[in-house]
C-alpha positions in Angstrom: 36.7 -26.0 47.1 38.2 -22.6 46.8 40.8 -23.9 44.3 37.9 -25.2 42.1 36.2 -21.8 42.0 39.5 -20.1 41.3 40.2 -22.4 38.3 36.7 -22.2 36.9 36.9 -18.4 37.2 40.2 -18.3 35.2 38.7 -20.5 32.5 35.6 -18.3 32.3 37.7 -15.2 31.9 39.9 -16.8 29.3 36.9 -17.9 27.4 35.3 -14.4 27.5 38.6 -12.9 26.3 38.8 -15.4 23.4 35.3 -14.6 22.3 36.0 -10.9 22.5 39.1 -11.2 20.4 37.1 -13.2 17.7 34.4 -10.6 17.7 36.9 -7.8 17.4 38.7 -9.5 14.4 35.3 -10.1 12.7 34.2 -6.5 13.0 37.6 -5.4 11.7 37.1 -7.4 8.5 33.5 -6.3 8.0 32.8 -3.6 5.5 31.8 -0.3 6.9 28.2 0.8 6.4 27.7 4.1 4.6 26.7 6.8 7.0 23.5 8.6 6.1 23.5 12.3 7.1 20.3 13.2 8.9 20.4 16.8 7.9 19.9 16.0 4.2 16.9 13.8 5.0 15.2 16.4 7.1 15.5 19.0 4.4 13.9 16.7 1.8 11.0 16.0 4.2 10.4 19.7 4.7 10.2 20.3 0.9 7.8 17.5 0.3 5.2 18.7 2.8 2.7 21.0 1.0 1.3 24.1 2.7 -1.7 23.3 4.8 -4.6 23.3 2.5 -7.9 24.8 3.7 -10.7 22.5 3.0 -13.6 24.1 1.1 -16.7 24.5 3.2 -19.3 22.2 2.0 -22.4 24.0 0.9 -25.6 22.4 1.9 -28.2 22.2 -0.8 -31.0 24.6 -0.4 -34.2 22.9 0.7 -36.7 22.8 -2.1 -40.4 23.4 -1.2 -42.5 20.4 -1.8 -44.5 20.7 -5.0 -47.9 19.1 -5.2 -48.3 16.9 -8.1 -51.6 17.2 -9.9 -53.3 14.0 -10.6 -52.9 13.1 -14.2 -56.2 13.1 -16.1 -57.1 9.6 -16.9 -58.2 8.9 -20.5 -61.7 7.8 -20.4 -61.9 4.1 -20.4 -65.5 3.9 -21.4 -66.0 3.6 -25.1 -68.9 5.6 -26.3 -71.2 4.0 -28.8 -72.2 6.0 -31.9 
C-alpha cells in the first residue's frame, strides 16, 4: 500500500512540474502588456474636477395678496320695446 502512495505522489509531482513548465513557456512567448503609470492618471483627474460650485439660493416668490374680482356687469338680456 505504501508503494502505491509513493508512486502516485511521484506521478502527481511530475505532472505539476510539467504543467508549470508549459505555463512558464507560454508566459515567456506572450507579449508584455504596456504599463500605465498611475501618477499621470491622477494628475489628469485632478485637472478635470472643477472647483466646488456654490448653488444659488432659490428665491421664493413673494406671496401676492388675493385680489377680489368684481363681478362683470351683465349686459341686459331683456329687450326693451319702443
